[in-house]
NULOMI-59483 format. One record per residue (C-alpha): residue in one letter; x, y, z. Coordinates in steps of 0.1 Angstrom, whole numbers. Example, Ala and Ser with C-alpha at 12.3 -4.5 7.8 and 13.67 -1.06 7.14 Angstrom:
<gutors>
['a'; [123; -45; 78]],
['s'; [137; -11; 71]],
</gutors>
This chain:
<gutors>
['m'; [-889; -176; 500]],
['v'; [-850; -175; 505]],
['e'; [-831; -179; 474]],
['y'; [-808; -215; 470]],
['k'; [-782; -192; 459]],
['k'; [-778; -167; 491]],
['a'; [-784; -197; 513]],
['l'; [-757; -213; 500]],
['k'; [-733; -179; 506]],
['a'; [-741; -180; 541]],
['l'; [-731; -214; 550]],
['p'; [-695; -212; 555]],
['k'; [-705; -179; 577]],
['w'; [-724; -202; 597]],
['l'; [-702; -227; 592]],
['a'; [-667; -200; 608]],
['y'; [-696; -195; 637]],
['a'; [-704; -228; 645]],
['v'; [-667; -246; 644]],
['l'; [-661; -235; 678]],
['p'; [-683; -251; 699]],
['c'; [-683; -281; 685]],
['i'; [-645; -281; 685]],
['i'; [-653; -272; 730]],
['g'; [-678; -297; 731]],
['t'; [-665; -325; 711]],
['l'; [-633; -321; 743]],
['v'; [-658; -318; 768]],
['s'; [-673; -347; 760]],
['v'; [-643; -364; 759]],
['g'; [-636; -355; 794]],
['g'; [-665; -373; 807]],
['l'; [-660; -400; 788]],
['m'; [-629; -407; 800]],
['i'; [-642; -393; 835]],
['f'; [-667; -423; 833]],
['m'; [-645; -445; 822]],
['k'; [-624; -440; 853]],
['g'; [-650; -436; 874]],
['m'; [-660; -471; 864]],
['m'; [-636; -490; 884]],
['a'; [-641; -461; 911]],
['g'; [-674; -463; 924]],
['i'; [-709; -446; 913]],
['a'; [-701; -416; 917]],
['g'; [-672; -416; 886]],
['p'; [-700; -431; 862]],
['i'; [-728; -405; 869]],
['a'; [-702; -377; 871]],
['g'; [-689; -386; 833]],
['i'; [-720; -386; 825]],
['i'; [-731; -355; 833]],
['v'; [-698; -341; 817]],
['v'; [-709; -354; 787]],
['i'; [-748; -338; 785]],
['i'; [-729; -307; 790]],
['g'; [-703; -310; 759]],
['v'; [-733; -321; 742]],
['l'; [-753; -297; 748]],
['i'; [-723; -264; 743]],
['i'; [-726; -282; 712]],
['m'; [-763; -281; 703]],
['l'; [-761; -247; 714]],
['g'; [-734; -230; 701]],
['m'; [-746; -244; 663]],
['v'; [-781; -230; 670]],
['a'; [-766; -198; 681]],
['a'; [-747; -196; 654]],
['i'; [-782; -199; 635]],
['f'; [-797; -173; 647]],
['k'; [-768; -151; 640]],
['v'; [-761; -155; 606]],
['l'; [-797; -161; 592]],
['p'; [-807; -125; 600]],
['e'; [-780; -107; 589]],
['e'; [-772; -127; 564]],
['v'; [-802; -145; 548]],
['m'; [-830; -124; 557]],
['a'; [-811; -93; 551]],
['e'; [-830; -77; 514]],
</gutors>
């Protein structure tokens, strides 16, 4: 069992690795929402493209956070 103190010490490092994918994924998602809103007036292709871009942004966020966990977990928490 990992000590709570050790896990809390690894938290800032995880946050540092997870911030960049969150920022990039948020920007991509906002861009997708803008495409979606503009596309509502243009026809069917705009909203579909917007939804796809939003999904890509959310995937960037999720995969970035999981990658940060896999980066920090073995190095900081599990290493004894």
